[in-house]
C-alpha positions as CSV (number, residue, x, y, z in Angstrom):
1,M,3.7,14.2,-9.5
2,T,7.0,14.2,-11.5
3,A,8.8,17.1,-12.8
4,L,7.7,16.2,-16.3
5,D,4.0,16.3,-15.2
6,E,4.6,19.7,-13.6
7,R,5.9,21.0,-17.0
8,R,2.9,19.8,-18.9
9,P,0.3,22.5,-19.6
10,T,-2.9,22.2,-17.5
11,P,-5.9,21.7,-19.8
12,E,-8.1,24.7,-19.7
13,A,-11.8,24.4,-18.8
14,P,-14.0,24.7,-21.9
15,P,-15.5,28.1,-22.2
16,A,-19.0,28.4,-20.8
17,D,-21.8,28.7,-23.3
18,P,-22.7,32.4,-23.6
19,A,-26.4,31.5,-23.8
20,I,-26.2,29.5,-20.5
21,H,-24.4,32.3,-18.8
22,K,-26.9,34.9,-20.0
23,A,-29.8,32.7,-18.8
24,A,-28.2,32.3,-15.4
25,T,-27.7,36.0,-15.1
26,A,-31.3,36.7,-16.1
27,R,-32.5,34.2,-13.4
28,K,-30.4,36.0,-10.7
29,N,-31.8,39.4,-11.8
30,R,-35.4,38.1,-11.7
31,K,-34.8,36.7,-8.2
32,R,-33.4,40.0,-7.0
33,R,-36.3,41.9,-8.4
34,A,-38.7,39.4,-6.8
35,L,-37.0,39.8,-3.4
36,F,-37.1,43.6,-3.7
37,R,-40.8,43.6,-4.5
38,R,-41.4,41.3,-1.6
39,D,-39.4,43.3,0.9
40,R,-39.9,46.8,-0.5
41,T,-42.1,47.9,2.5
42,L,-39.4,46.8,5.0
43,L,-36.7,48.5,3.0
44,L,-38.6,51.7,3.0
45,M,-39.0,51.5,6.7
46,V,-35.3,51.0,7.2
47,L,-34.3,53.7,4.7
48,P,-34.6,56.7,7.2
49,A,-32.5,54.9,9.8
50,L,-29.8,54.2,7.1
51,L,-29.8,57.8,6.0
52,L,-29.5,59.1,9.5
53,T,-26.7,56.6,10.3
54,A,-24.8,57.7,7.1
55,L,-25.3,61.3,7.9
56,F,-24.3,61.3,11.6
57,A,-21.9,58.3,11.7
58,Y,-20.1,58.0,8.3
59,V,-20.1,61.5,6.8
60,P,-18.4,63.0,9.9
61,I,-15.5,60.6,9.3
62,I,-14.4,63.0,6.5
63,G,-13.7,65.6,9.3
64,N,-10.7,63.5,10.5
65,A,-8.8,65.2,7.8
66,I,-8.3,68.2,10.1
67,A,-6.0,66.1,12.2
68,F,-3.5,66.5,9.4
69,Q,-4.0,70.2,9.1
70,D,-3.4,73.4,11.0
71,Y,-7.1,73.9,11.1
72,S,-9.0,77.1,11.7
73,P,-12.8,77.2,11.4
74,Y,-12.6,80.7,10.0
75,V,-10.8,79.5,6.9
76,G,-12.1,77.3,4.1
77,A,-11.7,73.6,4.5
78,F,-9.3,73.3,1.6
79,E,-7.4,76.4,2.5
80,N,-6.0,75.2,5.8
81,P,-2.3,74.3,5.6
82,W,-1.4,70.6,5.7
83,V,1.0,69.7,8.5
84,G,1.2,65.9,8.1
85,F,1.7,64.1,11.4
86,A,2.8,67.1,13.4
87,N,-0.4,67.1,15.5
88,F,0.1,63.4,16.3
89,E,3.6,64.1,17.5
90,R,2.3,66.9,19.8
91,V,-0.3,64.5,21.2
92,L,2.1,61.7,21.9
93,N,4.6,64.1,23.5
94,D,2.0,65.6,25.8
95,E,2.0,64.4,29.4
96,A,-1.6,65.5,29.8
97,F,-2.6,63.1,27.1
98,W,-0.9,60.1,28.7
99,S,-2.4,61.1,32.1
100,A,-5.9,60.9,30.4
101,V,-5.0,57.6,28.9
102,R,-4.0,56.2,32.4
103,N,-7.2,57.5,34.0
104,T,-9.2,56.0,31.1
105,L,-7.6,52.6,31.3
106,T,-7.8,52.5,35.1
107,I,-11.5,53.3,35.2
108,T,-12.1,50.8,32.4
109,A,-10.2,48.0,34.1
110,F,-11.9,48.7,37.4
111,Q,-15.4,48.7,35.9
112,L,-14.6,45.6,33.9
113,V,-13.9,43.7,37.1
114,F,-16.6,45.1,39.4
115,F,-19.3,46.2,36.9
116,F,-19.4,43.8,34.0
117,P,-20.2,40.6,36.1
118,V,-23.1,42.3,38.0
119,P,-25.7,42.1,35.2
120,I,-24.9,38.4,34.8
121,M,-25.4,37.7,38.5
122,M,-28.6,39.7,38.5
123,A,-30.0,37.8,35.5
124,I,-29.2,34.5,37.2
125,L,-30.9,35.8,40.4
126,L,-34.0,36.9,38.5
127,Q,-34.2,33.5,36.8
128,G,-34.2,31.8,40.2
129,L,-37.2,33.9,41.4
130,L,-40.3,31.6,41.2
131,S,-42.9,34.3,41.7
132,P,-43.6,36.2,38.4
133,R,-45.0,39.2,40.4
134,I,-41.8,39.5,42.4
135,R,-39.7,39.1,39.3
136,S,-41.7,41.8,37.5
137,L,-41.4,44.2,40.5
138,F,-37.7,43.6,40.7
139,Q,-37.2,44.2,37.0
140,S,-39.1,47.4,37.1
141,I,-37.0,48.7,40.1
142,V,-33.6,47.9,38.6
143,Y,-34.5,49.1,35.1
144,L,-35.8,52.6,36.2
145,P,-32.4,54.3,36.8
146,H,-31.3,53.7,33.2
147,F,-33.9,56.2,32.0
148,L,-32.5,59.0,34.2
149,S,-30.0,61.4,32.7
150,W,-26.5,61.6,34.2
151,V,-27.4,65.1,35.5
152,I,-30.2,63.6,37.7
153,V,-28.1,60.6,38.7
154,I,-25.2,62.8,39.9
155,S,-27.6,65.1,41.6
156,I,-29.1,62.2,43.6
157,F,-25.6,61.1,44.6
158,Q,-24.8,64.7,45.6
159,Q,-27.9,64.8,47.8
160,I,-26.8,61.6,49.5
161,L,-22.9,61.7,49.6
162,G,-22.3,65.5,49.2
163,G,-21.1,67.9,51.8
164,A,-24.7,68.8,52.8
165,G,-26.1,65.3,51.9
166,L,-27.9,62.8,54.0
167,L,-24.7,60.9,54.9
168,N,-22.9,63.9,56.3
169,Q,-26.0,65.1,58.2
170,F,-26.1,61.7,59.9
171,L,-22.4,61.9,60.7
172,R,-22.7,65.4,62.1
173,D,-25.7,64.5,64.2
174,N,-23.6,61.7,65.8
175,G,-20.5,63.8,66.4
176,I,-18.5,62.4,63.5
177,E,-16.5,64.5,61.2
178,A,-18.2,64.9,57.8
179,V,-16.5,63.9,54.6
180,N,-17.6,65.1,51.1
181,L,-17.2,62.0,49.0
182,M,-18.2,63.8,45.9
183,T,-15.0,65.8,45.9
184,Q,-12.5,63.2,47.0
185,P,-10.0,62.2,44.2
186,D,-8.9,59.2,46.1
187,T,-12.3,57.6,46.1
188,F,-13.5,58.9,42.7
189,L,-12.9,55.6,41.0
190,I,-15.2,53.8,43.4
191,L,-17.7,56.7,43.1
192,V,-18.0,56.6,39.3
193,T,-18.3,52.8,39.3
194,S,-21.0,52.9,41.9
195,Q,-22.9,55.5,39.8
196,A,-22.6,53.3,36.7
197,L,-23.7,50.2,38.6
198,W,-26.8,52.0,40.0
199,K,-27.8,53.5,36.6
200,D,-27.0,50.7,34.1
201,A,-26.6,47.4,35.8
202,G,-30.4,46.7,35.7
203,W,-30.6,47.5,32.0
204,G,-27.6,45.3,31.2
205,I,-29.5,42.1,32.3
206,I,-31.9,42.3,29.4
207,V,-29.6,40.5,27.0
208,F,-28.7,37.8,29.6
209,L,-32.3,37.2,30.5
210,A,-33.0,36.6,26.8
211,A,-30.2,34.1,26.6
212,L,-31.4,32.3,29.8
213,S,-34.9,32.0,28.4
214,A,-33.6,30.0,25.5
215,I,-32.2,27.3,27.8
216,D,-34.2,24.1,27.7
217,P,-35.8,23.5,31.2
218,S,-35.4,19.8,30.7
219,Q,-31.6,20.2,31.2
220,Y,-32.2,21.6,34.7
221,E,-34.7,18.8,35.4
222,A,-32.3,16.1,34.2
223,A,-29.4,17.6,36.2
224,A,-31.6,17.8,39.3
225,M,-32.6,14.1,38.9
226,D,-28.9,13.2,38.7
227,G,-28.3,14.9,42.0
228,A,-26.8,18.2,40.8
229,G,-27.4,21.1,43.3
230,R,-28.2,24.7,42.4
231,L,-24.5,25.7,42.1
232,K,-23.6,22.8,39.9
233,R,-26.6,23.4,37.6
234,M,-25.5,27.0,37.3
235,W,-21.9,26.1,36.6
236,H,-22.6,23.3,34.1
237,I,-25.8,24.6,32.4
238,T,-26.4,28.3,33.0
239,L,-22.9,29.7,32.5
240,P,-22.0,27.6,29.4
241,A,-25.3,28.8,27.8
242,L,-24.3,32.4,28.6
243,R,-20.7,32.2,27.5
244,P,-21.3,33.3,23.8
245,I,-23.2,36.3,24.9
246,I,-20.7,37.1,27.6
247,I,-17.8,37.0,25.1
248,L,-19.7,39.1,22.6
249,L,-20.5,41.8,25.1
250,L,-17.0,41.7,26.5
251,I,-15.6,42.3,23.0
252,L,-18.0,45.2,22.5
253,R,-17.0,46.5,25.9
254,L,-13.3,46.4,25.1
255,G,-14.0,48.3,21.8
256,D,-15.8,51.0,23.9
257,S,-13.2,50.8,26.7
258,L,-11.7,54.2,25.9
259,S,-15.1,55.9,26.2
260,V,-16.0,55.6,29.9
261,G,-18.9,57.9,30.2
262,F,-18.2,61.4,28.9
263,E,-21.2,63.1,30.5
264,Q,-20.7,61.5,33.8
265,L,-17.1,62.5,34.1
266,L,-17.5,65.9,32.5
267,L,-20.1,66.9,35.2
268,Q,-17.7,65.8,38.0
269,R,-14.3,66.9,36.6
270,D,-14.2,70.3,38.3
271,A,-15.2,68.8,41.7
272,V,-12.4,66.3,41.9
273,G,-9.8,67.8,39.6
274,A,-8.5,66.8,36.2
275,G,-5.9,64.5,37.8
276,A,-8.6,62.0,38.8
277,A,-11.4,62.7,36.3
278,E,-9.6,63.6,33.0
279,V,-10.2,60.9,30.5
280,L,-9.7,60.8,26.7
281,D,-13.2,62.1,25.9
282,T,-12.9,65.1,28.3
283,F,-9.3,65.7,27.1
284,V,-10.5,66.0,23.5
285,Y,-13.4,68.2,24.6
286,Y,-11.3,70.6,26.5
287,S,-8.5,70.7,23.9
288,G,-10.8,71.2,21.0
289,I,-13.9,73.0,22.2
290,Q,-12.6,74.9,25.1
291,N,-9.1,75.8,23.9
292,G,-10.0,75.9,20.2
293,D,-7.1,73.6,19.2
294,W,-9.3,71.6,16.7
295,S,-6.5,69.8,14.9
296,Y,-4.8,68.7,18.1
297,A,-8.1,67.4,19.5
298,A,-8.9,65.6,16.2
299,A,-5.5,63.9,16.3
300,A,-6.1,62.7,19.9
301,G,-9.6,61.4,19.0
302,L,-8.3,59.6,15.9
303,I,-5.6,57.9,18.0
304,K,-8.4,56.8,20.4
305,G,-10.5,55.4,17.5
306,V,-7.6,53.4,16.0
307,I,-6.8,51.9,19.4
308,S,-10.4,51.0,19.9
309,V,-10.5,49.2,16.5
310,I,-7.3,47.3,17.4
311,L,-8.9,46.2,20.7
312,V,-12.0,44.9,19.0
313,L,-10.1,43.0,16.3
314,G,-7.7,41.5,18.9
315,A,-10.6,40.5,21.3
316,N,-12.5,39.0,18.4
317,K,-9.5,37.0,17.3
318,L,-9.1,35.8,20.9
319,A,-12.8,34.7,20.9
320,H,-12.2,32.6,17.8
321,L,-9.3,30.9,19.5
322,F,-11.7,29.9,22.3
323,G,-14.1,28.5,19.7
324,E,-16.7,31.4,19.9
325,A,-18.1,33.4,17.0
326,G,-17.3,36.8,18.5
327,V,-18.6,39.9,16.7
328,Y,-17.9,38.5,13.2
329,Q,-16.2,35.6,11.6
330,K,-15.0,34.7,8.1
331,S,-17.5,32.6,6.1
C-alpha cells in the first residue's frame, strides 16, 4: 500500500437498515424468553444457592475496607478513621507474619510433593483391581475418613501417637523410652501431612476415577497386543489422559496453597508451639479475634488473598504454555 493509498479515506460501511436491526433484536429477545421459559424450573432451583453464595462469599468482600481503617467494632462503620496503607506496613514489618508465611509455604510444598500424587496413584491402583467387590470395599474404606471432623481425626492420632497412646504403651512395655509425637515441633510437618493423607487422600481419587472411566478400553487392548506392558500402558495411556485433570487440580491447589487446614493446625498449635504450627490463617485468627486488632488481621488476610489470586493466574498461564486449558481460557 502506497502513502497515497494510506491518505485516502476508507469508505464507510453503509448504515444498517433500522427495520432489519429492530427485527434481529426482536428475534434475540424472543429466543431469550423462550430459553427462560424452558429453563425456569432449573433457574429457580439454582436461585437459593446463588443467593447464599452472594451473601456469604461476595457481600463479605466489602468488609476488606477495615484493612484501610483504624477499626473498632464499637464505632459505626463510616466513623472509623481511615489510615491508608498503615496496617499493611505493620504487617510487612512484623517478623511473626513472615514466620507464618514460611510455615505456610513449607507445609504447602511438603504436602504438594508427598500428598498430591497419592490420590492419582490410588486411582490407578483401583482401576487395576479386577474384582468389583474388592474395588467397592477398598473405596468405602478410603472414603470414610473424609467424613470425620478434624477434632475426631486428631483425637484418633492422639490415641495412637500421644503420650498415653498405643505406640508409647508398646514402647514402655518393651523397655524403650516413650516419645510423644503429638508435641514434637521437629516432626510436626510429617504429622500434619500424615493426618491429611489419612483423611482426604481417599476422597481425592473421585475426580481421577471419573477421568479414568472415560478412557477407551480399546486403547489398552491395542497397546497390549503391540506388546506394551502394564507400566508402558500406564505411562503412554493412563497418565496422558489424566494430565488435564492433574494440571487443573494443581492450579486450584496452588490457589489454595496459603490455606493449609485452619482447623487442623488451630487444634494442634498449643501442643507444638506457634513456631511450628503458626500459619497465615491462624495468624489472622489470633491477631484479629484473640487480640482484637481487626484492621491488622484484615490487612494480613487481604495480602494472603492477593497472593493467592496471583498464584492462580500464574499457574493458569503456565498451563496454557503447556497446551492445557487450565481453569479458564480466553475464547
